[in-house]
Steps between C-alpha positions, in 0.01 A plus 500: 500500500686323789448651845828644641607626834485874379148448410409401867681808619293716258177354629621556860594859423158578339318343811711703738458836310119446436517655163679440167621877487673488848637147426639625165677779689636259763622270233651771275275413212244689290146420597398373148798254506402373836134457387624296203726283723214436739280383206765259396535360856123463533483307164774268623308444832167452328299785660499865629701568814372851554170681442578845355302796619525885517640477858766238429490121487338231702633143537290231361472146640751368255721797589479413871607147429803617306585762761493236768755310315726799447501543876676160515708494180647845500646493843631148437667607191662796683621275773644252242694786328650616839587150600663430161693828511617420859608145403686627194683758706588257790821312479449131556851414601738636756697687232337840583373676811319823457487680828322825589512713815450832657825704545706389796784270602299178511472446125873525451566273790254240350685515162824446671372185683333358193832524322626218732164311547418474118840573342365396140205762513526820307348750741337824388354772717234772468428769770210712560359722764153352439407177678195487265719512195703218614186302574375567145833391356466173686147457373595563146776246523776771440664420841563172681534640858452841657615631844242752612378619842188627684466726802414307800241231425358660176407250222748479208381588144373224286423274785235307302727357236843537649668309785671737755726358779646699777887544508533708810329783695722795587440802722502845325796714623565870452811648332657809657828689415793409728491859618140484611453572871323164545746297303668354806187336637438123467141563408261795455133567583319609182368806671862621544503552135184720476681799367693335232443472127493148354619308205416154370502294175176490307262194475144419431426327828353629815818610670431872460163453666647285782792750567250794525282293739807416714590870506137583607522244770817671614336843522611673180455541125817461274599845376616383166578173327738476211439199279822435309745232388744333742800712391316826541352393839852417623608845392208683662588319830873551485458878447239536788209593264287202626492191707415188315308181541671183403472113554725383783715323243613829353884465459736706711550834310767765562355813661182324601382329831197263488304464817198296606176653624371433851225243493543416129208701369565385138615163356588396138407145383742363228326262267592271208241445229447287197218380280319203635501294178836614349748370762589160608500442883867427521592812309301712714622334820860560391454863435298562820768333711772708337294821540476428873868433529564819293293704742694352803822597335380859422371539858837395646665765290301773683653584838194690633274206397737248658490694827117525487466130432722411792294715735163385372524134425391269773785264621471146372342284763744262672477130393337274758746349733490116500442344833802345653489118485725344758 
């Protein structure tokens, strides 16, 4: 009998379980069938791999040798399968660009810019509330690039195998109905909203914890937080059921006023990610540059953000004056 990869997995399963009975259960086999298979494997390897006893099995010296090899071979084969799958799913020409992103205006703006920057590319998109899901899709080779975000300086998902580059950092604003008593203000202190109910879009990052911590520092605990899709969030704010949190780039929306928070207690970092071995440098540089331009365009479309930027950006330094030469 020729040794196969499944035989190594069987040996590993028996060693991990410590008994043929438990290993058979884990592998979905009858115990006699597993015993017969182990005997065939041992004949192929030239000796016993396990000593059988009333309390289970013990690994022999030959078994230790084989197990040591499985610790190298099995992970290597698993990684080979992942790399092959990722390679097969990754387009190797500019004919297709598979983009992922969390819900928001930035993804649409990026698609618009890429239509001019790489006009021959066929662009498809995938949206998700989950940054981790987007990272998994990049890792599996099912997306080429993904727009995601993190709260403040929190690390992005999949940082070990994925490349993440910063697109921009935005303050987090609040959304209030136009009829709200504070809607006329240019900015709000978070404590002024202590009696409100809240709404936000869901996510699997740390924003919820960071928001609660910011409220605690402001001296209150949020009464209620609705996690819902963007359309429902807008409705809840428009009818006065809740005030919402949003990125500063949230587009101007009828019935809603977006306002900055004093001291910028919360920020959102926009990131572009891709797999380190799946994208050429020039392709990544093009998409990243277009993402940054897309963000600038989206930011310019928000009146409240434009006003905030003009008030908070430091003026550019004057160029040095050349000395007069007579």
